[in-house]
NUVO-438353 format. One record per atom (N, C-alpha, C): residue number from 1; residue in one letter; atom name; x, y, z. Coordinates in steps of 0.05 Angstrom, whole numbers, always signed. Each point is the difference from the previous one (the first is absolute). Example, Ala and Ser with C-alpha at 12.3 -4.5 7.8 and 13.67 -1.06 7.14 Angstrom:
% residues 2
  zavex  vexkol  semar    east   north      up
      1       A      N    +264    -114    +156
      1       A     CA     -18     +24      +0
      1       A      C     +18     +24      +0
      2       S      N      -7     +21     -14
      2       S     CA     +16     +24      +1
      2       S      C     -15     +22     +14
END
This chain:
% residues 215
  zavex  vexkol  semar    east   north      up
      1       M      N   +6587   +1876   +3432
      1       M     CA     -24      -1     +18
      1       M      C      +1     -25     +16
      2       S      N      -3      +2     +26
      2       S     CA      -1     -23     +18
      2       S      C     -27     -14      -2
      3       S      N      -1     -26      +9
      3       S     CA     -25     -15      -1
      3       S      C     -22     +14     +16
      4       S      N      +8     +15     +21
      4       S     CA     -20     +13     +17
      4       S      C     -13     +23     -14
      5       D      N     +12     +10     -22
      5       D     CA     -12     +22     -15
      5       D      C     -19     -10     -22
      6       K      N      -1     -26      -5
      6       K     CA     -16     -10     -22
      6       K      C     -30      -1      +9
      7       P      N     -18      +1     -20
      7       P     CA     -29      +0      +6
      7       P      C      -9     -25     +14
      8       V      N     -18      +3     +19
      8       V     CA     -10     -23     +16
      8       V      C     -30      +3      +2
      9       Y      N     -15     -22      -1
      9       Y     CA     -28      -1      +5
      9       Y      C      -5     -12     +28
     10       T      N     -18     +13     +15
     10       T     CA     -10     -12     +25
     10       T      C     -30      -3      -3
     11       F      N      -9     -25      +2
     11       F     CA     -29      -6      -2
     11       F      C      -9     -10     +27
     12       V      N     -22     +11     +10
     12       V     CA     -14     -11     +23
     12       V      C     -27     -10     -11
     13       F      N      -3     -26      +2
     13       F     CA     -25     -13      -9
     13       F      C     -18      -5     +23
     14       L      N     -23     +13      +0
     14       L     CA     -18      +1     +23
     14       L      C     -27     -12      -7
     15       R      N      -9     -19     +17
     15       R     CA     -28     -10      -3
     15       R      C     -19     +19     +15
     16       H      N     -23      +3     -11
     16       H     CA     -21     +18     +11
     16       H      C      -8      -9     +29
     17       G      N     -13     +18     +14
     17       G     CA     -11      -6     +26
     17       G      C     -24     -19      -2
     18       E      N      -9      -9     +24
     18       E     CA     -22     -19      +0
     18       E      C     -25     +12     -13
     19       S      N     -12     -15     -18
     19       S     CA     -24      +9     -13
     19       S      C     -24     -15     +11
     20       V      N     -24      +8      -8
     20       V     CA     -24     -14      +7
     20       V      C      +1     -29     -11
     21       G      N     +11      -3     -24
     21       G     CA      +3     -27     -11
     21       G      C     +18     -17     +16
     22       N      N     +22     +11     +10
     22       N     CA     +19     -15     +17
     22       N      C     -15      -9     +26
     23       A      N     -14     +19     +12
     23       A     CA     -14      -5     +25
     23       A      C     -21     -22      -3
     24       E      N     -12      -2     -24
     24       E     CA     -20     -20      -5
     24       E      C     +11     -25     -13
     25       A      N     +27      -2      -1
     25       A     CA     +13     -23     -12
     25       A      C      -9      -6     -29
     26       R      N      -2     +21     -15
     26       R     CA      -9      -2     -28
     26       R      C     +24      +0     -19
     27       W      N      -4     -14     -22
     27       W     CA     +19      +2     -22
     27       W      C      -7     +25     -15
     28       Q      N     +17     +21      +2
     28       Q     CA      -9     +26      -9
     28       Q      C      +4      +5     -30
     29       G      N     +24      -7     -10
     29       G     CA      +5      +5     -28
     29       G      C      -3     +30      -6
     30       R      N     -15      +6     -21
     30       R     CA      -3     +28      -9
     30       R      C     -24     +13     +15
     31       S      N     -14     -14     +17
     31       S     CA     -22     +13     +15
     31       S      C     +11     +23     +17
     32       D      N     -16     +21      +2
     32       D     CA     +11     +25     +12
     32       D      C      -9      +3     +29
     33       Y      N     +11     -16     +17
     33       Y     CA      -6      +2     +29
     33       Y      C     +15     +22     +13
     34       V      N     -13     +16     +17
     34       V     CA     +12     +22     +14
     34       V      C     +16     -11     +24
     35       L      N     +17     +17     +11
     35       L     CA     +14      -7     +24
     35       L      C     -19      -1     +24
     36       T      N      +6     -18     +19
     36       T     CA     -15      +0     +25
     36       T      C     +12     +21     +18
     37       K      N     -12      +5     +23
     37       K     CA     +11     +18     +20
     37       K      C     +28     -10      +8
     38       K      N      +3     -26      +3
     38       K     CA     +26     -11      +7
     38       K      C     +20      +5     -22
     39       G      N      -9      -3     -25
     39       G     CA     +18      +4     -23
     39       G      C     +10     +29      -1
     40       R      N     -18     +19      +5
     40       R     CA      +9     +28      +1
     40       R      C     +19      +5     +23
     41       A      N      -5     -13     +23
     41       A     CA     +19      +3     +23
     41       A      C     +27     -11      -7
     42       Q      N      +0     -22     -14
     42       Q     CA     +26     -12      -9
     42       Q      C     +15     +19     -18
     43       A      N     -14     +12     -19
     43       A     CA     +14     +19     -18
     43       A      C     +10     +24     +15
     44       H      N     -16     +10     +18
     44       H     CA      +9     +24     +16
     44       H      C     +24      -8     +17
     45       A      N      +1     -24     +12
     45       A     CA     +22      -8     +16
     45       A      C     +26      -1     -17
     46       L      N      -3     -11     -24
     46       L     CA     +23      -1     -18
     46       L      C      +9     +28      -8
     47       A      N     -19     +17      -6
     47       A     CA      +7     +28      -8
     47       A      C     +14     +14     +23
     48       D      N     -10      -3     +24
     48       D     CA     +13     +13     +23
     48       D      C     +29     -11      +4
     49       R      N      +3     -26      -4
     49       R     CA     +27     -12      +3
     49       R      C     +19     +12     -20
     50       W      N      -8      +0     -25
     50       W     CA     +18     +11     -21
     50       W      C      +5     +30      +4
     51       K      N     -20     +14      +9
     51       K     CA      +4     +29      +4
     51       K      C     +21      +4     +23
     52       S      N      -2     -16     +21
     52       S     CA     +19      +3     +22
     52       S      C     +28      -8      -8
     53       E      N      +2     -18     -20
     53       E     CA     +26      -9     -10
     53       E      C     +11     +20     -21
     54       G      N     -16     +20      -8
     54       G     CA      +9     +19     -20
     54       G      C      +1     -12     -28
     55       L      N     -16     -20      -5
     55       L     CA      +0     -13     -26
     55       L      C     -13     +17     -21
     56       K      N     +12      +1     -24
     56       K     CA     -10     +15     -22
     56       K      C      -2     -17     -25
     57       F      N     -20      +4     -16
     57       F     CA      -3     -14     -26
     57       F      C      -2     +21     -22
     58       D      N     +13      -5     -22
     58       D     CA      -3     +17     -24
     58       D      C     -28      -1     -11
     59       L      N     -12     -24      +3
     59       L     CA     -27      -3     -11
     59       L      C     -13     -25     +12
     60       I      N     -26      +1      +5
     60       I     CA     -15     -23      +9
     60       I      C     -17      -9     -24
     61       I      N      +3     -26      -8
     61       I     CA     -14     -11     -23
     61       I      C     -19     -22     +11
     62       T      N     -25      +2      -6
     62       T     CA     -20     -18     +12
     62       T      C     -19     -12     -20
     63       S      N      -9     -24      +7
     63       S     CA     -23     -12     -13
     63       S      C     -24     +19      +4
     64       P      N     -17      +2     -21
     64       P     CA     -23     +18      +3
     64       P      C     -23     -12     +17
     65       L      N      +2     -26      +7
     65       L     CA     -21     -11     +17
     65       L      C      +0     +14     +27
     66       V      N     -24      +6     +11
     66       V     CA      -3     +19     +22
     66       V      C     +16      -9     +25
     67       R      N      +2     -26      +5
     67       R     CA     +15      -8     +24
     67       R      C     +29      +7      -1
     68       A      N     +12      -1     -25
     68       A     CA     +27      +8      -3
     68       A      C      +3     +31      -2
     69       K      N     -18     +12     -15
     69       K     CA      +0     +29      -4
     69       K      C      -2     +15     +26
     70       E      N     -19      -9     +18
     70       E     CA      -4     +14     +25
     70       E      C     +25      -4     +18
     71       T      N     +12     -24      +0
     71       T     CA     +24      -4     +15
     71       T      C     +22     +19     -10
     72       A      N      +3      +2     -26
     72       A     CA     +20     +18     -12
     72       A      C      -5     +29      +8
     73       E      N     -25      +8      +0
     73       E     CA      -6     +28      +6
     73       E      C      +5      +7     +29
     74       I      N      -5     -19     +18
     74       I     CA      +6      +4     +29
     74       I      C     +30      +4      +4
     75       V      N     +16     -16     -13
     75       V     CA     +29      +2      +2
     75       V      C     +10     +26     -13
     76       A      N     -11      +6     -24
     76       A     CA      +8     +24     -15
     76       A      C      -6     +25     +16
     77       S      N     -23      +1     +14
     77       S     CA      -7     +24     +15
     77       S      C     +20      +5     +23
     78       A      N      +9     -22     +12
     78       A     CA     +20      +3     +22
     78       A      C     +27      +8     -10
     79       L      N      +8     -10     -23
     79       L     CA     +27      +4     -10
     79       L      C      +2     +22     -21
     80       A      N     -23     +13      -6
     80       A     CA      -1     +21     -21
     80       A      C     +11     -10     -26
     81       A      N      -9     -23      -9
     81       A     CA      +9     -12     -25
     81       A      C     -23      +0     -20
     82       N      N      +7      -1     -26
     82       N     CA     -19      -1     -21
     82       N      C      -8     -29      -5
     83       V      N     -25      -4      -9
     83       V     CA     -10     -27      -6
     83       V      C      -7      -2     -29
     84       E      N      +8     -22     -13
     84       E     CA      -7      -6     -27
     84       E      C     -15     -27      -2
     85       L      N     -22      -1     -14
     85       L     CA     -15     -24      -3
     85       L      C     +11     -16     -24
     86       E      N      +4     -27      +5
     86       E     CA     +11     -17     -21
     86       E      C     -16     -26      -2
     87       P      N     -17      -3     -20
     87       P     CA     -18     -23      -2
     87       P      C     +15     -27      -2
     88       I      N     +24      -1      -9
     88       I     CA     +14     -25      -2
     88       I      C      +6     -12     +27
     89       L      N      -2     +16     +21
     89       L     CA      +4     -10     +28
     89       L      C     -25     -11     +13
     90       M      N     -22      -2     -15
     90       M     CA     -25     -10     +11
     90       M      C      +4     -30      +8
     91       E      N     -18      -9     +17
     91       E     CA      +1     -28      +9
     91       E      C      -7     -19     -23
     92       R      N      +6     -25      +4
     92       R     CA      -7     -21     -20
     92       R      C     -30      +0      -6
     93       H      N      -6      -3     -25
     93       H     CA     -28      -5      -9
     93       H      C      -6     -30      +5
     94       I      N     -19      -6     +18
     94       I     CA      -5     -27      +8
     94       I      C     -27     -11     -10
     95       G      N     -11     +13     -20
     95       G     CA     -24     -11     -13
     95       G      C     -23      -5     +18
     96       E      N     -12     -23      -2
     96       E     CA     -25      -6     +14
     96       E      C      +4      -3     +30
     97       M      N     +25      -2     +10
     97       M     CA      +5      -2     +28
     97       M      C      +0     +27     +15
     98       E      N      -1     +21     -16
     98       E     CA      +1     +27     +12
     98       E      C     -23      +5     +19
     99       G      N      +6      +9     +24
     99       G     CA     -20      +6     +20
     99       G      C      -9     -23     +17
    100       L      N      +8     -24      -7
    100       L     CA      -8     -24     +16
    100       L      C     +17      -2     +25
    101       T      N     -11     -12     +21
    101       T     CA     +16      -5     +24
    101       T      C     +18     -24      -6
    102       A      N     +20      -3     +17
    102       A     CA     +19     -22      -3
    102       A      C     -16     -27      +1
    103       E      N     -19      -1     +18
    103       E     CA     -16     -25      +3
    103       E      C     -16      -5     -25
    104       E      N     -11     +20     -13
    104       E     CA     -16      -3     -24
    104       E      C     +18      -9     -23
    105       V      N     +25     +10      -1
    105       V     CA     +19      -9     -21
    105       V      C      +7     -29      +3
    106       R      N      +4      -9     +25
    106       R     CA      +7     -28      +5
    106       R      C     -22     -19      -9
    107       K      N     -25      +9      +1
    107       K     CA     -23     -17      -7
    107       K      C      -4      -2     -30
    108       K      N     +13     +18     -16
    108       K     CA      -3      -1     -29
    108       K      C     +16     -23     -11
    109       P      N     -11     -14     -20
    109       P     CA     +15     -22     -13
    109       P      C     +26     +10     -12
    110       Q      N     +21     -15      +4
    110       Q     CA     +27      +7     -10
    110       Q      C      +9     -20     -20
    111       P      N     +14      +9     -21
    111       P     CA     +11     -19     -20
    111       P      C     +21     -17     +14
    112       P      N      +4     -25     -10
    112       P     CA     +20     -18     +13
    112       P      C     +28     +11      -2
    113       Y      N      +7     +16     -20
    113       Y     CA     +27      +9      -2
    113       Y      C      +0     +27     -15
    114       V      N     +14     +19     +11
    114       V     CA      +2     +27     -11
    114       V      C     +29      +7      -4
    115       T      N      +7      +9     -24
    115       T     CA     +27     +10      -5
    115       T      C      +2     +30      +4
    116       P      N     +23     +11      +2
    116       P     CA      +3     +29      +3
    116       P      C     -11     +15     -24
    117       Y      N      -3     -13     -23
    117       Y     CA      -9     +13     -24
    117       Y      C     -30      +2      -2
    118       D      N     -15     -15     +17
    118       D     CA     -29      -1      -1
    118       D      C     -12     +25     +13
    119       A      N     -22      +9     -11
    119       A     CA     -16     +21     +12
    119       A      C     -12     -11     +26
    120       I      N      -7     +18     +18
    120       I     CA     -14      -8     +25
    120       I      C     -27     +14      +1
    121       G      N     -19     -13     +13
    121       G     CA     -26     +11      +2
    121       G      C     -13      +6     -27
    122       G      N      +5     -17     -19
    122       G     CA     -12      +3     -27
    122       G      C     +16     +18     -17
    123       E      N      -1     +26      +4
    123       E     CA     +14     +20     -16
    123       E      C     +21     +15     +15
    124       G      N      +7      -9     +24
    124       G     CA     +19     +15     +17
    124       G      C     +29      -5      -9
    125       E      N     +18     +15     +12
    125       E     CA     +29      -2      -6
    125       E      C     +12     -24     +14
    126       G      N     +12     -18     -16
    126       G     CA     +15     -22     +12
    126       G      C     +27     +11     +11
    127       D      N     +15     -17     +12
    127       D     CA     +25      +8     +13
    127       D      C     +19     +12     -21
    128       W      N      +2     -13     -24
    128       W     CA     +18     +10     -20
    128       W      C      -8     +27     -10
    129       A      N     -26      +4      -5
    129       A     CA      -9     +26      -9
    129       A      C      +6     +22     +21
    130       L      N      -4      -7     +25
    130       L     CA      +5     +20     +21
    130       L      C     +30      +5      +2
    131       F      N     +16     -20      -3
    131       F     CA     +29      +2      +1
    131       F      C     +10     +19     -23
    132       L      N     -12      -4     -24
    132       L     CA      +8     +17     -22
    132       L      C      -8     +29      +4
    133       R      N     -24      +4     +12
    133       R     CA      -8     +28      +5
    133       R      C     +17     +13     +21
    134       A      N      +8     -16     +21
    134       A     CA     +18     +11     +20
    134       A      C     +27      +7     -12
    135       G      N      +9     -17     -19
    135       G     CA     +25      +7     -13
    135       G      C      -2     +25     -16
    136       Q      N     -22      +5     -13
    136       Q     CA      -5     +25     -15
    136       Q      C      +0     +23     +20
    137       A      N     -12      -4     +23
    137       A     CA      -1     +22     +20
    137       A      C     +28      +7      +9
    138       L      N     +16     -21      +5
    138       L     CA     +28      +5      +8
    138       L      C     +16     +14     -22
    139       H      N      -4      -9     -24
    139       H     CA     +14     +13     -23
    139       H      C      -7     +29      -2
    140       G      N     -26      +6      +5
    140       G     CA      -9     +28      -1
    140       G      C     +13     +17     +22
    141       L      N      +3     -12     +24
    141       L     CA     +13     +15     +22
    141       L      C     +29      +6      -7
    142       L      N     +13     -19     -13
    142       L     CA     +28      +4      -6
    142       L      C      +5     +19     -24
    143       R      N     -21      +7     -14
    143       R     CA      +2     +20     -21
    143       R      C      -3     +29     +11
    144       R      N      -7      +2     +26
    144       R     CA      -2     +26     +13
    144       R      C     +28      +9      +8
    145       T      N      +2     +26      +7
    145       T     CA     +25     +11     +10
    145       T      C      +7     -14     +26
    146       P      N     +26      -7      +4
    146       P     CA      +8     -12     +26
    146       P      C      -8     +18     +23
    147       G      N      -9     -12     +22
    147       G     CA      -9     +15     +23
    147       G      C     -12     -18     +20
    148       S      N     -16     +11     +18
    148       S     CA     -13     -15     +21
    148       S      C     -30      +0      -5
    149       Y      N     -11     -24      -2
    149       Y     CA     -29      -3      -8
    149       Y      C     -14     -18     +20
    150       L      N     -24      +8      +8
    150       L     CA     -18     -17     +15
    150       L      C     -21     -12     -19
    151       I      N      -2     -26      -1
    151       I     CA     -19     -14     -17
    151       I      C     -21     -13     +17
    152       V      N     -25      +8      -3
    152       V     CA     -22     -10     +17
    152       V      C     -17     -18     -17
    153       S      N      -2     -26      +8
    153       S     CA     -14     -19     -17
    153       S      C     -13     -21     +18
    154       H      N      -1     -25     -10
    154       H     CA     -16     -21     +11
    154       H      C     +18     -26      +3
    155       G      N      -9     -17     +18
    155       G     CA     +16     -24      +6
    155       G      C      +7     -17     -24
    156       G      N     -20      -5     -18
    156       G     CA      +5     -17     -23
    156       G      C     +20     +12     -19
    157       L      N      -5     +25      -8
    157       L     CA     +18     +14     -19
    157       L      C     +28      +3     +12
    158       L      N      +1      +8     +26
    158       L     CA     +26      +5     +12
    158       L      C     +17     -26      +1
    159       N      N     -13     -23      +5
    159       N     CA     +14     -25      +0
    159       N      C     +13      -6     -27
    160       Q      N     -15      +4     -21
    160       Q     CA     +12      -5     -26
    160       Q      C     +20     +21      -8
    161       L      N      -3     +24      +9
    161       L     CA     +20     +20      -5
    161       L      C     +27      -7     +13
    162       M      N      -2     -10     +25
    162       M     CA     +24      -9     +14
    162       M      C     +12     -24     -15
    163       N      N     -17     -18     -10
    163       N     CA     +10     -23     -15
    163       N      C     +15     +10     -25
    164       A      N     -11     +21     -13
    164       A     CA     +13     +11     -24
    164       A      C     +28     +11      +7
    165       I      N      +2     +12     +23
    165       I     CA     +26     +11      +8
    165       I      C     +21     -22      +4
    166       V      N      -8     -21     +14
    166       V     CA     +19     -21      +6
    166       V      C      +2     -22     -21
    167       G      N     -18      +2     -21
    167       G     CA      +2     -18     -22
    167       G      C     -12     -28      +5
    168       I      N     -22      -1     +15
    168       I     CA     -13     -25      +6
    168       I      C     -26      -1     -16
    169       A      N      -2     -18     -19
    169       A     CA     -25      -4     -16
    169       A      C     -21     -14     +17
    170       P      N     -25      +4      -7
    170       P     CA     -22     -13     +16
    170       P      C      +2     -30      +1
    171       H      N      -6     -11     +23
    171       H     CA      -2     -29      +5
    171       H      C     -28     -10      -4
    172       V      N      -4     -25      +2
    172       V     CA     -27     -11      -2
    172       V      C     -15      +3     +27
    173       G      N     -25      +8      -2
    173       G     CA     -17      +2     +24
    173       G      C     +12     +18     +21
    174       S      N      -1     -10     +25
    174       S     CA     +10     +16     +23
    174       S      C     +29      -6      +6
    175       S      N     +14     -15     -16
    175       S     CA     +28      -6      +5
    175       S      C     +18     +24      -7
    176       G      N     +25      -2      +9
    176       G     CA     +19     +21      -7
    176       G      C      +2     +21     +22
    177       V      N     +12     +22      -8
    177       V     CA      +7     +22     +19
    177       V      C     -23     +19      +3
    178       R      N      -5      +9     +25
    178       R     CA     -19     +21      +5
    178       R      C     +13     +21     +17
    179       F      N      -6     +26      -6
    179       F     CA     +10     +22     +15
    179       F      C     -23     +11     +17
    180       R      N      +3      -1     +26
    180       R     CA     -22      +9     +17
    180       R      C      -2     +30      +1
    181       F      N     -24     +10      -3
    181       F     CA      -6     +28      +3
    181       F      C     -25      +3     +17
    182       E      N      +4      +6     +26
    182       E     CA     -23      +6     +17
    182       E      C     -12     +26      -9
    183       N      N     -24      +6      +9
    183       N     CA     -12     +27      -6
    183       N      C     +19     +22     +10
    184       T      N      +7     +18     -18
    184       T     CA     +19     +22      +4
    184       T      C     +28      -9      +6
    185       A      N      +7     -25      -5
    185       A     CA     +27      -9      +1
    185       A      C     +14      +8     -26
    186       F      N     +26      +3      +1
    186       F     CA     +15      +9     -24
    186       F      C     +26     -15      -3
    187       A      N      +9      +0     -25
    187       A     CA     +27     -10      -6
    187       A      C     +15     +24     -12
    188       R      N     +26      +3      +8
    188       R     CA     +17     +21     -11
    188       R      C     +22     -14     -17
    189       V      N      +1      +8     -25
    189       V     CA     +19     -12     -19
    189       V      C     +15     +22     -14
    190       I      N     +26      -4      -2
    190       I     CA     +18     +20     -13
    190       I      C     +12     -12     -25
    191       Y      N      -1     +15     -22
    191       Y     CA     +11      -9     -25
    191       Y      C     +22     +18     -10
    192       F      N     +23     -13      -6
    192       F     CA     +24     +14     -11
    192       F      C      +2      -6     -29
    193       P      N     -10     +18     -18
    193       P     CA      +0      -7     -29
    193       P      C     +27      -5     -12
    194       H      N     +21     +14     +10
    194       H     CA     +26      -3     -12
    194       H      C     +13     -27      +6
    195       Q      N     -12     -15     +19
    195       Q     CA     +10     -27      +7
    195       Q      C     -22     -21      -5
    196       H      N     -24      +9      -7
    196       H     CA     -23     -18      -1
    196       H      C      -1     -17     +26
    197       R      N      +0     +15     +22
    197       R     CA      +0     -14     +27
    197       R      C     -23     +10     +16
    198       W      N     -15     -19     +12
    198       W     CA     -22      +6     +18
    198       W      C      +9      -6     +28
    199       A      N      -8     +18     +19
    199       A     CA      +6      -4     +28
    199       A      C     -27      +1     +15
    200       F      N      -6     -21     +15
    200       F     CA     -25      -1     +16
    200       F      C      +7     +11     +28
    201       D      N     -13     +22      +7
    201       D     CA      +6     +14     +25
    201       D      C     -21      -6     +21
    202       A      N     -24      -7      -8
    202       A     CA     -22      -7     +19
    202       A      C     -20     -17     -14
    203       L      N     -12     -18     +16
    203       L     CA     -22     -18     -10
    203       L      C     -22      -2     +21
    204       N      N     -24      +4      -9
    204       N     CA     -24      -2     +18
    204       N      C      +4     +17     +26
    205       D      N     +12     +23      -3
    205       D     CA      +4     +18     +23
    205       D      C     -27     +12      +8
    206       H      N      -9      -7     +24
    206       H     CA     -25     +11     +10
    206       H      C      +3      +7     +30
    207       A      N     +23     +10      +7
    207       A     CA      +6      +7     +28
    207       A      C     -19     +22     +10
    208       H      N      -9     +17     -17
    208       H     CA     -18     +21      +8
    208       H      C     -27     -10     +11
    209       L      N      -7     -24      -7
    209       L     CA     -26     -11     +10
    209       L      C      +1      -6     +30
    210       A      N     +24      -2     +11
    210       A     CA      +2      -5     +29
    210       A      C     -12     +23     +16
    211       S      N      -1     +23     -12
    211       S     CA     -11     +24     +14
    211       S      C     -30      +0      +2
    212       L      N     -13     -18     -15
    212       L     CA     -29      -1      +0
    212       L      C     -10     -20     +21
    213       K      N     -21      +8     +13
    213       K     CA     -12     -18     +20
    213       K      C     -15     -23     -14
    214       S      N      +3     -24     +10
    214       S     CA     -14     -22     -12
    214       S      C     -30      +3      +5
    215       E      N     -14      -9     -21
    215       E     CA     -30      +4      +2
    215       E      C     -13     -26     +11
END
């Protein structure tokens, strides 16, 4: 059997469209903000792009939070794909900071030093906890049958999932590597299990947004 005949995984990691929380500059966490009109337009633009490209997914797996779920359903409707809800893909639990605006968070007293192992927002997930959950999510994906999967999630979880792929443990505070995911931007990553090799094919791809008129 040639290497081209061996099983391969293709993962497209997609951040949800703009939500009401995004538009209001809120730290959303697990709060269930719906998509804005702009967010739905972003999702439809992406769905139209992928439909025109003839893209197919074996399955769409999404966070059950409504901003991700609605994004997934818009894409699924255009591509005639099935959607599965997966709670492990939910956004970071951010404790008492949930629902606050960025300005309100900045005004809250902060500890002088925070390690990646510390909780945030009182009982929220610290960076290490989120990294471990993202690793579990990745492990779960790789227990599925090789194929083409669309994963719809959130910026915080997707960043740690990408870190899990490349083997970068959390840094202190805001230092270290960040993977940018605009609303409805996606990364395409291919995994070759027989070689344990990852290939990054796209990062923060949001070319479809150029078709939308600026507001």
